[in-house]
C-alpha positions as CSV (number, residue, x, y, z in Angstrom):
1,X,-7.2,9.5,17.3
2,X,-6.0,7.1,19.9
3,X,-2.4,6.9,21.0
4,X,-2.2,3.3,19.8
5,X,-3.3,4.3,16.3
6,X,-0.8,7.2,16.3
7,X,2.0,4.9,17.3
8,X,1.1,2.4,14.6
9,X,1.1,5.2,11.9
10,X,4.3,6.7,13.1
11,X,6.1,3.3,13.0
12,X,5.6,2.9,9.2
13,X,6.9,5.7,6.8
14,X,4.4,4.5,4.2
15,X,1.5,5.1,6.5
16,X,2.8,8.5,7.4
17,X,3.1,9.6,3.8
18,X,-0.3,8.0,2.9
19,X,-2.2,9.8,5.7
20,X,-0.5,13.1,4.6
21,X,-1.6,12.6,1.0
22,X,-5.1,11.6,2.1
23,X,-6.1,13.8,5.0
24,X,-9.7,12.5,5.0
25,X,-8.2,9.5,7.0
26,X,-7.4,11.9,9.9
27,X,-11.1,12.5,10.3
28,X,-12.1,8.9,9.8
29,X,-9.6,7.5,12.3
30,X,-10.4,10.2,14.9
31,X,-14.1,9.3,14.8
32,X,-13.6,5.5,14.6
33,X,-10.1,4.1,15.4
34,X,-11.4,0.6,14.5
35,X,-11.0,1.6,10.8
36,X,-7.2,1.2,11.0
37,X,-7.3,-2.1,9.1
38,X,-9.3,-0.4,6.3
39,X,-6.8,2.4,6.4
40,X,-3.9,0.0,5.9
41,X,-5.7,-1.8,3.1
42,X,-6.4,1.5,1.3
43,X,-2.7,2.3,1.6
44,X,-1.7,-1.1,0.2
45,X,-4.2,-0.6,-2.7
46,X,-2.8,2.8,-3.6
47,X,0.9,1.9,-3.3
48,X,0.3,-1.5,-4.9
49,X,2.1,-3.5,-2.3
50,X,-0.5,-6.3,-1.9
51,X,0.6,-9.8,-2.6
52,X,-1.5,-10.0,-5.8
53,X,0.2,-6.8,-7.1
54,X,3.7,-8.4,-6.4
55,X,2.7,-11.6,-8.3
56,X,1.4,-9.5,-11.2
57,X,4.6,-7.5,-11.4
58,X,6.7,-10.7,-11.3
59,X,4.7,-12.3,-14.1
60,X,5.0,-9.1,-16.2
61,X,8.8,-9.2,-15.7
62,X,8.9,-12.8,-16.7
63,X,6.9,-12.2,-19.9
64,X,9.1,-9.2,-20.7
65,X,12.2,-11.4,-20.4
66,X,10.6,-14.1,-22.5
67,X,9.8,-11.6,-25.2
68,X,13.4,-10.3,-25.1
69,X,14.8,-13.8,-25.4
70,X,12.5,-14.5,-28.4
71,X,13.8,-11.5,-30.1
72,X,17.4,-12.7,-29.6
73,X,16.7,-16.1,-31.3
């Protein structure tokens, strides 16, 4: 794995924990450091931190509040 990739991984605690939970990425990044973007996308998918996941979570919270207010009426 290149030094650049190692520095990027060590700069983000989520990337560190993800690579420890999914050791196959050690092998993939060692063989092809250009897969770093795919690695980060895989991490975002697993931890549900993409923009679409945040919007879905916000909409779910709004619908829960709306249901709660309907019960109070």
